[in-house]
C-alpha positions, 0 to 999 in steps of 0.5 A, a space after each residue: 341297759 342305760 337305765 340300769 346303769 344310771 339307776 346304779 349310779 344314782 343309788 351308789 351316789 345316794 349311799 355316798 350321800 347318806 354316809 357322809 351324813 351318818 358321819 355328821 350325826 356321829 360326830 355331833 347331834 344337829 342341835 347340841 351343846 359342847 364343852 371343849 378345851 384347846 391347847 396350843 403347843 410351841 416349839 419350846 414345849 410352852 403351852 396355851 389353853 383355852 376352854 370353850 362352850 358351844 352351841 350348835 344348831 342344824 347344819 350350819 349355825 354355831 356360837 362359842 363363848 370363852 370360859 378360860 383363861 380369864 383374860 379371854 372371858 366374854 369373848 364370842 363368836 358366831 358362825 352363820 354358814 361360811 359368815 363368822 364374827 367375833 365379839 370382844 368386850 373391850 370393842 363392844 360389837 361384832 367383827 367379821 373374821 374369816 374361816 382361815 384366820 384363828 381367834 386362838 392362834 396356833 394351827 387350829 383355824 376358825 373353821 376347825 373350831 367352829 366345825 359344822 357339819 361336812 356334808 354342809 360344806 362338801 360333796 363326796 366325790 370319790 370313795 374306796 373301801 377296805 375291810 376297816 375303812 372308807 377313804 373318802 375324797 370331799 370337794 368344797 361345795 363352793 370357794 368360800 370354804 376353808 379347804 378345797 379338798 379333804 382326804 378323810 379316812 373313816 374307821 368302819 366300825 364306829 363311822 367316824 373319821 380317824 384322819 382328815 388331810 385338808 388341801 388348798 385348791 392348788 392341791 397343797 397340803 395345809 394341815 392333817 387332822 388326827 381323830 383320837 380317843 374314842 369316847 361314849 358321851 351319852 345319848 348314843 354319841 360315840 366318837 373320838 374325843 380328841 383331835 390333834 393337828 399339825 401343819 407344814 406351815 407351823 414347823 415345831 407347833 401342834 394344837 389339840 382340841 379335847 372334847 369334854 362334854 357333848 350334850 343334845 339341847 335345842 336352842 331358839 333360833 334368836 340364839 344364832 344372831 348377830 343381836 345376841 352374840 354377846 349373851 352366849 354365855 346365858 345359854 349355860 344357865 
């Protein structure tokens, strides 16, 4: 009897793990390039917009390059696991940054902007389900990750998130992410094209992330190195 119970628990755990992997796969292929727009909206209604090019490889590597506005062009970022760097032409060398900082200001932090796979950062510790959704509780694998806990609502039809609540280690709600506007990007990628976020720490502020293009693409290993952080824009050629 104990062996049967143990087998059932192991199977349930495996299924949960597979679910998180499927969510990651549906949101973005393991190796791909993306164009996205970031919009920060202030309480007075004023906006600041950024256009980014990003390249992702595996579950924990990403580089980004700012294309617009002109004042930001040439700024690049590199993410390797939880380690992040920012390159600015005016400085001429990479600078270490943290996941909770933001290279664009607004409500999105660096972890949100340079999002890699959830399964690389979190363990699925609790799962509830109804006819239309999964409700997943995710726990950070270590204390270097931006959010200690995520409460993720997932649409069963698309196996993609519709809402994610992000919590600190003390149980405080840091922000809520809203995934909207399902879009077919081609190559089997069907996912929300818009992410909006609000935070109790940023009263009256809102940030929006709009995905314009996601394309599967392979990159050389040296793409994701500090030595090549100033060459991210070359990947577009």
